[in-house]
C-alpha positions in Angstrom: -3.9 120.2 -60.1 -3.8 119.2 -64.0 -4.3 116.0 -65.9 -5.1 114.8 -69.5 -6.5 112.2 -70.6 -5.7 110.6 -74.4 -6.0 108.1 -76.7 -3.2 106.6 -78.4 -5.1 104.2 -79.8 -7.7 101.3 -78.6 -7.6 97.5 -79.4 -11.3 96.3 -79.8 -11.6 92.5 -79.2 -15.3 90.7 -79.4 -17.3 87.9 -80.4 -18.6 88.1 -83.5 -21.4 85.9 -82.8 -22.5 88.4 -80.4 -22.1 91.3 -83.2 -24.0 89.8 -86.3 -27.1 91.4 -85.5 -25.8 95.0 -84.6 -24.4 97.8 -86.9 -21.2 99.4 -86.7 -23.1 102.4 -85.5 -24.9 100.9 -82.5 -21.3 99.1 -81.4 -19.7 102.5 -81.7 -22.3 104.1 -79.3 -21.7 100.8 -76.9 -18.1 101.3 -76.6 -18.4 105.1 -76.5 -20.5 105.3 -73.4 -19.0 102.3 -71.9 -15.5 103.8 -72.7 -16.0 107.3 -72.0 -18.0 106.7 -68.3 -15.8 103.7 -67.4 -19.2 101.4 -66.9 -18.6 98.2 -65.0 -19.3 95.5 -66.8 -23.0 94.2 -65.9 -23.8 97.5 -64.4 -27.4 97.6 -63.4 -29.4 100.3 -65.6 -32.7 100.0 -64.5 -35.2 101.0 -66.9 -33.2 103.9 -68.0 -33.1 104.5 -71.8 -29.8 103.6 -72.7 -27.1 101.9 -75.3 -26.3 99.6 -72.3 -28.5 97.4 -72.9 -27.7 96.5 -76.0 -26.5 93.1 -75.2 -29.7 92.4 -72.9 -31.8 90.2 -74.8 -33.5 90.4 -78.3 -31.1 91.7 -81.1 -34.2 92.9 -82.7 -35.5 95.7 -80.0 -32.0 96.2 -78.6 -31.5 100.1 -78.9 -30.5 101.6 -82.7 -28.1 104.0 -80.8 -27.0 106.6 -78.0 -30.7 107.9 -76.4 -30.9 111.0 -75.6 -30.5 109.7 -72.0 -26.9 108.5 -73.0 -26.3 111.3 -74.4 -27.2 113.9 -71.3 -25.4 111.9 -69.1 -22.0 111.8 -71.4 -22.8 115.6 -71.4 -23.2 116.0 -67.6 -20.5 113.8 -66.9 -17.6 115.9 -68.9 -19.5 119.7 -68.4 -17.3 120.5 -65.4 -18.3 124.1 -66.0 -21.8 123.4 -64.4 -19.8 121.8 -61.4 -19.2 124.5 -58.5 -16.1 124.4 -57.7 -16.4 122.8 -54.4 -18.0 119.8 -56.3 -14.5 119.5 -57.7 -12.3 118.5 -55.4 -14.3 118.8 -51.7 -17.5 116.7 -51.9 -17.0 113.3 -50.9 -17.7 110.8 -53.6 -21.6 110.2 -52.9 -22.1 113.9 -52.7 -20.5 114.0 -56.2 -23.2 111.0 -57.4 -26.1 113.4 -56.3 -25.2 116.3 -58.0 -24.5 114.9 -61.1 -27.7 113.1 -60.7 -29.6 116.3 -60.3 -27.4 117.9 -63.3 -28.7 115.0 -65.3 -32.6 115.3 -64.4 -32.2 119.0 -64.8 -30.6 118.4 -68.4 -33.0 115.9 -69.5 -36.1 118.1 -67.8 -35.4 121.3 -70.2 
């Protein structure tokens, strides 16, 4: 089974008032992780340092961009070479999430 995702274009609709204290880089990083990881709006991210907290409070303490955590998350999510073959097609969703978390912790610990 083979498939490929491609973007032909992207349309972003945003409340200008929410963006006035943000840089283009912050917005691009936020949209990147939300899009590529298909993050649900309002997802609880706990205490992890992440660009996903960009709109969670005071703009003066907003993340300046993707953190190491964000980068490792995306790398682990898309780096299928590190996934064992059974992980790709035969494991349950719960086990896949566990394996993803284990790979992330391994990458962050290096």
